[in-house]
N, C-alpha and C positions, 0 to 999 in steps of 0.2 A: 722252135728254131726254124730259120729259113735258109735255103740254099743260096740266097742272094747275098754275096759277100758285102755289098755296099750297105745292106741293112743289118748284117750280122758281123760285128767286129771280131768275134771269136771263132770265125770259120778258119779251117786249115788253109795256110797259104798255098797258092798254086804250085804244083810240082812236089809237094811234100806228102808223105803218107798220112792218112787219117789217124787220129788218136784211137779210133775204134779198132784199127788194124795194127796196133803197135806190136812189131815182131819181137820186141825185147821184154815184154811184160810176161811174168809168170802168172797164168790165169788162176792158179791155186791161191795166190796171195790177195789180200784185200786191197782196194784202191787206196792210194795215199802213200803207202810204203810197201815196196815189194822187192823181191830178189831178182837179180838179172843174171843171165848167162854171161860169162866174160866175153868181151868183144874188143877189137882194136879201137883205140881212140885216135881221132885226127890230131896231127901235130900242130896245125895252125887253124885259124878261123877260115873256113872254106867259103868262097864267094858264092858257089852254087847251092850252098845250104846256109842261107843267111841267118837262120834262126838258131844256129849252134855256135857255141863259143867254148874253147878250151881254157880252163883255168887250173892253175896248179900243175901237178905232175900227172894225175890220173883222174881228173874230174872234168866233165863238160856240163854246161848249162844250155838247155834246149827248150825253145818255145815250140810246143807241138800241140796242135788242136786247141783245146781250151785249158791247157796246163803248162806250167813251167816245170821241167824235169831236171833235177839235179842228179846226174849220173856219176857215181863213184865206182870203185873197182868191182864191187859185187852187189851193190844196192843203189836204190835211187829213192829220192823223196819227190812226190808229185804235189805241187802246189797249184790249186785252181787259179787261173788268171783273175777271176773275180775277187779272190782274196789278196791279190798283190796290191799293196798300198803305195809303195814308192820304190824307186831304184835310182842309184847314182854311182858315178865313177869319181872317186876322190883320190887324187894322186894315181897310184897303181893298184887300187883296191875297189872291187865292185861290192856294193852293199844292196841287198834286196830286203825290204821290210814287207811283211805280210801279216794277215790276220789268221792266227793258228786256232783251230778248234780245240778247246780244252774240255768241253762237255757239250751236250746238245744245245744248251742255251747260252754258252759263254765263249766268246772269242777274245784272244789276247794278242797284242802285237808281238811279233817275233822277227828275227832277222837272220840272214845268212850273209857271210862275206868271204870273198876269195881274192887272192892276189892275181894280178894280170901282168903278163910279160910286157916290158917296155915297148917291144916291137909291135905288140898287138893292141896298144892303147886306143888307136883310132877306131879299130874294129870293135873294141869293147864299148866305146862311146856310142857307136851306131847300134850295137846290140841293146844297150840300155834304153835308147830311145825307142827301138822297136818293141821292147818289152812293155814300156809305159803305154805306147800307142795301142798295143793289143790288149793290155790289161784294162784300159779305160774305154776303148772304143770311142763312141761319140759322147760319152760323159765328160763333163768339165773336170779338168785336173785342178788341184790346189784351190778348192772353193774358198771364198771369203765368207765366213759364217759368223753372224751375230747370234749369240747363244743367250736365251732367256731361261733361267732356272726358277721354277716355282717350288720353294722349299716346303710349302704347306700341302702340296698335292698328294693324293693317294694316302699312303701311310707315312708321309713326311720324309721319304728317303731320297728325294730327287737330287739333292746336293751330293750325297755320298755316291749315288749311282752315276752321276755325271763324272765325278773325279775318277772313279774306279773303272767304269765300263765304257764310257763314251769318249772322254777327252783323250785317252791314249790312242784310240783308233784315229781320231781326227788329227792328232799331232803327228802320228806316224805317216799319215797321208799328206803331210805338209800343208794342211789347211791353215789359213789365217783365221784366228779366233779372237773374239771379244765377248766376254762373259758378264752377264748382269743378272742379279736376282730380282724377282718381283716380290714386293713386300706386302701388297694389298690388292684386293680385287679391283680390276679396272686399270691397274698401272701399265699393263702391257699395251693397252689401247693408246695411252699417252706416248709410250716409248716408240711404238710403231709409227704413230702420226709424225713424230719428230725425227724419225730415222732418215739419214742421208742415203737415198737409194743408190747413189753412185759408188758408195763405199763397200757395198755388200752384194753377194749373190744369193745368199740363203739366210732366212731367219729360222733358227732351230729352237724348238720349244721343248725343254726338258720338263715335262708336265703331263697332265691328262689332256683331254680335248678342250679344256677351258681356255688355256693360253693361246692356242691357234685361233680360236674364235675371237679373242680380243685382238690378236695381231691383224687378222683380216679386216676387222672393223676399224682399227687404227689406220691402216693403209687406206681404207675407204674414206677416211676423213680428209686426206690430203687433197690439195687443189688439183694435183695431177694424179688423182686416185687410179685412173685407168692405167697410166704408165707404171705407177708403183706396184700395182697388182700383177702386171705382166712381167716387170723386171725382177721382183724378189720372189723366189720360191719359198713357200712356207712349209716347214716340215715339223714332224713331231717325233721325239724320242720318248718311248713309253715309260714314263715315270709317275703315272697317276693311276686312279681307279679305272677310268674309262680311257682306253688307248686305241680307239677305233681308227684314228687316222693312220697310226703306224701299222696296224694290222692290214689295212686296205692297201697302203702304198708301199710299205717295206716288207709286208708278208710275215711279220714277226712281232711278238710281244717281248722280245729280248732286247735290252738296251744296246749291247755290243753289236748284235747282228743288225739292229736298226741303224746304228752309226755307220757300219759298213755299207748298208743300203743307201744311206745319204751320200757317202763318199762316191759311190758308183751310180747314183741316181741320174735319170734322164729328165730333163725339163718337160713338164706335162701340163697343158692347159686343163683347167678344171672349172666346171660350172660353179657359180655362187648364186645364192638366192637372196633377193631383197625381201625383208619382212617389214610390213607397215602395220603399226598398231597405234591407234590414237594419232598423235602428231609425230610419232617417232618412226625412223627408218633405220634398220640395221641389217647386217649381212649374216647369212647362215651358210656353213660349208658342209655340215654333216646331216642333221636331221631336225625335224619338228614333230612333236607328238603331243597329243591330248588323250588322257585316259590311262590305261593300265601301265604302259611303258613309262609315261611321264611320272606317274606316282611311284613306280618301282625305283626310279632314279632319284627324284627330288625329295620324296618323303622318307628316304632311308638314310639321310645324313647322320642320324643318331647312331647308326651301326656302320659308319664308314670304316671303322677298324677292321671290318670283315673283308675289306678289299672288294674285288669284283663279285664275290659271293652275295653281297648285299642286294644286288639287282635280282638275283634268283629268288632270294627270300621274299623280297617285296612283291615280286611277280606271283609267287605261289599264294601268298596271303590274299591277294586281290582276286585270283582265280577262284579260291575257295568261297569267297564272299559274293561272287558273281556280280561285281560292281559294274554299273553301266554309267555312261557319260552322254546324256542327250545333247544333240547339237544340230545345227543346220549347216549343210556343206554345199558349196558351189565349186565346180571343178572345170578347168580347161583341159580336156582330154586330148592327148596326141596319139596314143596307141591304146586301144580299149581291150583287145583280147590277148590272152596269154600266148597263143600260137604265133601271132605277129611279133610280140615282144621277144620270144625266143629267136625268131628269125632275125630281128634287128641286132640282137646280141651276137649271134653267130656270125653275122656279116662283119661286125667290128672286130671280133676276136680273130677272124681269119686274116686280118691285115698284118703286115710285118711290123716289127718294132719301129717306133717313131722317136727320134732324138730331140724333138721340139723345134727343129728348123722347118719342118713341114707343118704349117699352121692348119690344123683340122678344125679350127673354130673361127669361121669367116667373120663373125660379128666383132672380133677384136678390132679396135681402132688402129688404123695405120699411122695416125699422127696423134698419139695420146698425150703429148707433153702437157697440155693445159686442160685436159678433159677429166672431169670428175666422174662420179658414178653414172652409169647409163640412165637415160630417162625411163620412166615406168610405162610400158606399153598398155598395161591394164589399169592404170591409175592406182589409187590407194584404197585402203579398207573403207574410207569415207565416201568414195565415189560409187556411182551406180555400177552394178555388176556388168561385166562384158556380155554382150548379147549371145556370144557363141558358147558361153559356159553353161553347164547343166547344174541345176540346183535341186537338192532333195533334203527332206528332214530325216534325221536318224534318231529315233526315240530310244533305241537299245544299243547305241554304239559302245562296244566294249573297248575298242582301241582304234585310234586314228594315228597313223604313223607314215610320214613322208620322209624319204631318205635320198641323199645324194651319193652315198657310199653303200657298199655291200654289207660288210661286217659292222655291227654295233658293239660287239664284245667278242672275246675269243671263240665262243661257241654259239654265236647268234648271227648267222648270215640271213638276215631278213630279206635283203634285196639282191637276190642272186643275179638279176639281169641289170644291175646298176652299171653305168659307164661314166667315166670321169667327165666327158665333154660331149654329151649327146643333146644338150639343151632341154633335158627333162628331169623332173623328179620322179622317183618310183613311189607309188602310193599304195599302202596296204590298209584295208579296212576289214575289221572282224566284228561280226555281230556278237554283242555281249550276252544275248539270250540263247546260249547253246548249253547242252548238258556239260556237267563238270568233266566227265570222262573225255568228251571231245575237246574241251579246253586243255586238259593235260596232254592229250595226244598232239594238240597244236604246238604246245611248247616243245615237246620231244621232236616234232617234225622240223623245227628250226635247227636243232643240233644234227639231225640226220640228213639235212639238205633236201627234204621233201616238202618243205613248207610252201614253195611256189605253186605246187600242183594241188593243194588242198581245195576242194570245191567250195568250202564256206569262207575261203580267203579271197577277197577281191584284190587284184593286183593290176594296176594301170600305170602308164607313163603319162605324165601331165606337165604342162608348161606353167601352170599357176593354179591357185585355189584361194577360197575364202572360207573360214570356219567360224561359226558363231555359237559358242557354248550357251546352253539355256537350262532352266530349271535347277540351277546350282548357284548359290551365292558366292562360293569360292572353290578353288581347285588348283590344279597344277597344269601349266603349259610349259613344255621344255623346248628350248631352241638351242641345239648343240649341247644339250645337257645343262643349260643355264635356265633358271626360272625367270619367267617374265610375267607381267600382270595377267590375271585371269579375265581376259576380255577378248572380243573378236580381233582376228588378225588376218592379213592377206599375204600371200607368198607369190613371188614371180621369179622365174629362172632366167639368169643371164649366162648364155652359153660361153664357156671358156674365159670368163672374166678373171679368174684367179690363176695362179701358177703354183705347182707343187713339183716334187720329184718322185718318180716311180721307176720300176724296173723295166717296163716296156715302153713307156712314153705315151700309152693310150689305154691301158687296162688296169683294173684293180687286181690285187693278188687274191682272188677269190674264185671258187668254182662257180661257173655260170649254170643256167638252167639246162638240164639235159634234153 
């Protein structure tokens, strides 16, 4: 958090005591609900304490610090402002709707309402507006959300999860919703291509990572692709087997918590990656892999019923067999050494939150109305390699993994130094010819957040690459978890081409390299 109130909408208002120094809180009680010493209540809304409003006979509503305090005669309920979904004054009654925590993974809409004296109605209306402004900060209120539900993703529970966990949060926040199911692979591409970008602020994918991949590619097919990708924020609600997008941007694998994160999310530029393969060009938002990670994902569809555990099972089997994936790799390196990568990450992490109005991605077009996808600086996979790229053969490649986000699954932070819009992919290469004990320790290091510093793990930031598999007739290549033909491909990063929602406006919800 920052002390600059212009960047931190939840800072205490000038002249008010900090929530950290609350003189009325009993320190022996847990946060959220605690006892109070009796104290006199103001008879009217006091102009020099604009965040306090008296309702009923013995109750006040106070906006203090990062909480809404409901103070009654002997107790109070503290509601985090982040959890406040909506507030309104109807007639002479104030209603506040908020997301109440029912368990560590479940939020449910709840509400409080109180009568307001007729003489205090104008003050109450001002208080309601102040509450909404403080609760949302620089996030957009009442987002217009086009919802795409993939009923076949993960364990096939997306429709149920949407109805039970997600829609109630959106509705309580007064979002405008239009819901559509996807019935076959690729349908979301067509839906996104035909979407009227003037009608919506957000495309929310109740799915795994496959539907966001299709949505980005559908928007990329529009004649005004640049404008569409800037205008519409693409988000994921975690209803599939792979929910990396939600983990990185919402900080959660919970559907209801992710819905709240979308409601309060800040517009965030995000790099997208052009993949050229043969005569085809498509967009990647998450990762590209050849080798053990690709096979652990794509070759385990037969055990999809296991959910995310299927990735671990597939990974272990291939570690035991010491499978290698020979290839030739050419890379355009931007940052080579790990110390410089740490420094670049720390520099970005030190910046205050960004609400999307400060464009930190200068390559975005200022007049994108009729602009399609950006031209390719490095050409396609069919062109000659750029002179500045370095090329090497890898006879014992165990895993090639390039990522645009940090988390690939709940316990797999492969790319600790990943940033949404730095114009780089993070590239990990691991030699396949290592002892099994070291291979197992490598997997454990991912979970313990020590993966970045392993000496046998190559970690670089790159602007593009070309990979040519060899000595194999067939195999698996994964682009955002989707299988593509087993043939050479080239990748090129477009800084800030896409738009998502995040909590900070410029970082992923992941622990960076220490």
